[in-house]
C-alpha positions as CSV (number, residue, x, y, z in Angstrom):
1,M,75.0,114.6,111.1
2,T,78.7,113.7,111.9
3,Q,81.3,116.1,110.4
4,S,81.8,113.0,107.9
5,R,78.9,112.7,106.6
6,R,78.0,116.2,106.0
7,L,81.4,116.3,103.9
8,A,80.0,113.3,101.9
9,V,76.4,114.9,101.4
10,L,77.8,118.4,100.2
11,F,80.5,116.7,98.2
12,G,78.2,114.6,96.4
13,A,76.4,117.3,95.7
14,A,79.2,119.4,93.9
15,M,79.8,116.6,92.1
16,M,76.1,116.3,90.6
17,A,75.7,119.9,89.8
18,L,79.8,119.8,88.3
19,A,78.5,116.6,86.1
20,L,75.5,118.6,84.8
21,L,77.4,121.9,83.7
22,V,80.5,120.5,82.6
23,P,81.1,118.4,79.5
24,A,82.7,115.1,79.7
25,A,86.4,115.4,78.8
26,Q,87.3,111.7,76.7
27,G,91.2,112.3,77.1
28,A,93.3,109.2,79.1
29,T,95.6,111.2,80.7
30,T,95.5,112.6,83.5
31,K,95.6,116.7,84.2
32,P,98.8,118.3,85.3
33,G,99.0,118.0,89.2
34,Y,96.5,115.3,89.1
35,E,98.8,112.4,88.2
36,Q,98.1,110.6,91.4
37,F,94.2,109.8,90.2
38,K,95.3,108.1,87.3
39,G,93.6,105.2,88.7
40,C,89.9,106.6,88.2
41,P,88.4,105.5,85.1
42,T,87.8,107.7,82.4
43,P,84.3,109.0,81.2
44,A,84.7,106.9,78.4
45,E,85.8,103.7,80.9
46,S,83.0,104.6,83.3
47,A,79.7,107.0,82.6
48,N,78.7,106.6,86.5
49,S,81.8,107.3,88.3
50,S,82.0,111.3,88.7
51,G,84.7,111.5,91.2
52,C,88.1,109.9,91.8
53,I,89.3,108.8,95.4
54,R,92.6,107.8,96.6
55,S,93.3,105.9,99.9
56,L,96.8,105.5,101.4
57,V,96.8,102.9,104.2
58,T,100.6,103.5,105.9
59,G,99.9,101.9,109.4
60,G,98.1,99.2,111.5
61,H,97.3,95.6,111.2
62,L,95.0,92.4,110.3
63,Q,94.6,89.9,113.1
64,M,93.2,87.1,111.6
65,G,92.9,84.1,114.1
66,T,96.2,84.1,116.2
67,K,98.3,85.4,113.5
68,T,99.1,89.1,112.8
69,V,99.8,91.2,109.6
70,P,101.6,94.5,110.5
71,I,100.9,96.6,108.1
72,E,104.6,98.2,107.1
73,H,104.7,99.2,103.7
74,T,101.8,101.9,102.2
75,I,98.9,100.3,100.8
76,E,96.7,102.3,97.8
77,L,93.5,102.3,96.8
78,S,92.7,104.3,93.8
79,G,90.0,104.2,91.5
80,G,86.4,106.4,90.8
81,V,83.1,106.3,92.8
82,N,79.5,108.0,91.9
83,E,77.6,110.8,93.3
84,E,76.8,108.8,96.4
85,L,79.8,107.4,96.9
86,Q,78.6,103.6,97.3
87,E,80.0,102.2,93.8
88,F,83.6,102.0,93.3
89,I,84.9,101.4,89.7
90,A,88.7,101.0,89.1
91,G,90.3,102.1,85.8
92,P,93.2,99.7,84.1
93,E,96.0,101.7,86.5
94,G,93.5,101.5,89.7
95,G,92.4,99.1,92.5
96,L,94.3,97.5,95.3
97,S,98.0,97.9,94.9
98,K,99.5,94.8,95.7
99,T,101.9,95.5,98.6
100,P,103.2,92.3,100.4
101,Q,103.8,92.7,104.2
102,K,106.2,90.8,105.8
103,I,104.5,88.2,108.8
104,P,106.3,87.5,111.9
105,G,107.0,83.8,112.5
106,G,107.5,83.0,108.6
107,V,106.5,79.9,107.2
108,L,107.2,77.6,110.7
109,G,105.2,79.8,112.5
110,L,102.1,79.6,110.3
111,T,102.4,75.7,109.4
112,G,104.5,74.6,112.7
113,L,106.7,72.4,110.2
114,T,110.0,72.5,111.7
115,W,111.4,70.0,109.4
116,L,110.5,72.1,106.6
117,L,113.8,74.0,107.8
118,E,116.5,71.4,106.7
119,F,114.8,71.3,102.9
120,F,114.9,75.4,102.4
121,G,116.5,77.0,104.8
122,S,115.0,79.9,107.2
123,E,115.5,82.9,104.6
124,A,113.4,80.5,102.2
125,L,110.9,80.2,104.6
126,T,110.1,84.2,104.7
127,L,106.1,84.7,105.0
128,Y,104.4,87.4,103.4
129,G,101.3,88.5,103.0
130,T,99.4,90.7,100.5
131,T,96.2,91.8,100.8
132,E,93.5,91.4,97.6
133,L,90.2,92.7,96.4
134,A,87.7,89.7,96.6
135,A,85.0,92.2,95.2
136,P,84.9,96.0,94.5
137,P,84.6,98.4,98.0
138,S,81.1,100.2,99.0
139,N,79.6,102.0,101.7
140,F,81.8,105.2,101.3
141,T,81.1,107.6,103.6
142,F,84.4,108.9,104.9
143,G,83.3,107.3,108.1
144,T,82.9,104.0,107.0
145,V,83.9,101.7,104.0
146,T,83.1,98.0,103.4
147,I,86.0,95.8,101.7
148,P,85.6,92.1,100.6
149,I,89.4,91.2,100.6
150,K,91.6,87.8,100.5
151,V,94.9,87.3,101.6
152,H,97.6,85.8,99.3
153,L,100.3,84.3,101.4
154,T,103.5,84.0,99.7
155,T,107.6,82.8,100.2
156,P,110.6,83.5,98.3
157,S,111.1,79.9,98.1
158,G,107.6,79.0,96.5
159,V,106.9,76.6,99.4
160,L,103.2,77.5,99.8
161,G,102.4,77.0,96.2
162,N,101.3,80.1,93.9
163,S,97.3,80.0,95.2
164,C,97.9,79.9,99.0
165,Y,94.9,82.4,100.2
166,I,92.9,83.1,103.3
167,G,89.8,84.1,102.1
168,S,88.7,84.0,98.6
169,T,86.2,85.8,95.9
170,S,83.6,83.6,97.3
171,S,84.0,83.6,101.0
172,P,85.6,86.4,101.0
173,I,86.9,88.1,104.6
174,T,84.4,91.4,104.5
175,L,85.8,93.9,106.7
176,N,83.1,97.0,107.7
177,L,85.7,99.8,108.8
178,T,84.8,102.7,110.4
179,T,85.9,105.7,112.2
180,G,83.5,105.1,114.8
181,T,83.0,102.8,117.6
182,T,82.8,98.5,117.1
183,S,79.9,96.7,118.7
184,P,81.6,92.9,118.2
185,P,80.7,89.5,119.2
186,A,82.7,88.5,122.6
187,P,85.4,87.9,123.1
188,N,86.5,91.1,121.5
189,K,85.2,94.1,123.4
190,P,84.5,97.8,121.3
191,I,87.2,99.5,119.5
192,T,87.4,103.2,118.4
193,G,88.5,104.7,115.3
194,K,89.6,108.1,114.4
195,E,87.8,110.7,111.9
196,P,90.5,112.1,109.9
197,T,91.1,115.8,109.6
198,P,89.6,117.6,106.4
199,S,90.7,119.9,104.2
200,F,90.8,121.2,100.6
201,D,93.7,122.4,98.4
202,A,94.2,125.1,95.3
203,K,93.3,122.3,92.9
204,E,89.6,121.5,94.7
205,I,91.1,118.3,95.9
206,L,89.4,116.9,99.3
207,H,91.9,115.8,102.0
208,L,90.9,113.6,104.6
209,D,94.3,113.1,106.7
210,G,95.3,110.9,110.2
211,G,92.2,108.9,110.3
212,T,91.9,105.3,112.0
213,Y,89.3,102.7,110.4
214,V,88.5,99.7,113.0
215,D,86.9,96.3,112.8
216,N,86.5,93.5,115.1
217,S,83.4,92.2,113.7
218,F,84.1,90.0,111.0
219,S,85.1,86.0,110.5
220,V,87.8,84.4,108.7
221,P,87.5,81.5,106.5
222,G,90.2,78.9,106.6
223,A,92.9,78.5,104.3
224,S,93.6,76.9,100.7
225,G,95.6,76.4,97.6
226,C,98.7,75.9,99.9
227,V,100.3,73.2,98.9
228,L,103.7,72.3,99.1
229,K,105.9,70.2,96.4
230,L,108.3,68.3,98.2
231,F,111.3,67.5,95.8
232,G,109.7,69.2,92.8
233,F,106.6,66.8,92.3
234,I,105.6,65.6,95.5
235,P,102.2,67.4,96.2
236,I,101.8,67.7,100.1
237,S,98.4,69.7,101.3
238,L,99.4,72.9,103.8
239,N,95.7,73.6,104.7
240,S,95.4,71.8,107.5
241,F,98.8,72.9,109.1
242,V,97.7,76.5,108.1
243,N,94.7,76.0,109.6
244,S,95.5,74.6,112.9
245,Q,98.3,76.4,113.6
246,S,96.5,79.9,112.9
247,G,93.2,79.5,114.7
248,L,91.3,79.4,111.2
249,P,88.7,79.3,110.6
250,S,88.3,82.0,113.1
251,P,84.4,83.1,113.6
252,A,83.7,86.9,114.5
253,G,84.7,88.3,117.6
254,K,88.1,86.9,117.5
255,N,89.6,88.9,115.0
256,E,90.9,92.7,114.3
257,A,91.7,95.1,111.9
258,V,93.3,98.7,112.1
259,Q,94.0,101.0,109.3
260,E,95.7,104.2,109.9
261,F,94.6,105.9,106.6
262,S,94.3,109.1,104.5
263,I,92.4,109.7,101.4
264,E,92.3,112.1,98.4
265,L,89.0,113.1,96.6
266,V,88.3,115.2,93.7
267,E,85.8,115.7,90.7
268,R,86.6,113.8,88.0
269,V,86.1,116.5,85.7
270,N,89.3,117.9,87.3
271,V,91.5,115.2,86.6
272,Y,90.5,114.2,82.9
């Protein structure tokens, strides 16, 4: 049994024992020193959540087809988990933060339509990708996590419309992230993540720092909802341009996710 798995089992057992011994708190405000867990549901909001989790992705990248989104701004995932760490439930202030990441090449690189410069200028064609949850995360083991996502593509000028996505709720990009070694289909080759370093602080918060999740075995669907309204009223679908220029849809073996992360985990009875 790996160190991460042993920690998961021990922490799960501790939460089960405390849930039996300590009455559930009904307050909606976090205790002092646990404000970072405000995304965790209260006992009234979720009876199944025994632990509160907060994960920060501080670096890495998401490669989809021929395009890569660098992670330059911290993405936060917060919510609650059950004793087995399999069920994730976010409170009203939890979930995945909507943190735009700048995509190199902008809209011109994404679509190949250089004539857009004449209408909008280079600054308005700056492109951002925002990762959003397509479904709740699952399969938490500290060494793995499964996260179905979709990527919202936006620009300051609204060139792509408001509903331009790669991935969707019905057809997500499903990341099976691991700190171990992947087994991707060709042409990708195995890559290896890094297990985080565990520690407890005086508030009984388990810290897992310096970890790296990886996955290069997932597929990526084509773009949808990318519509340019030329002169404000002539709709032009850009989906085919995005797909052809970005190599989408992209089969498993041609994409890659790397996430540098840290995790904080604590029994909910300490938080509320």
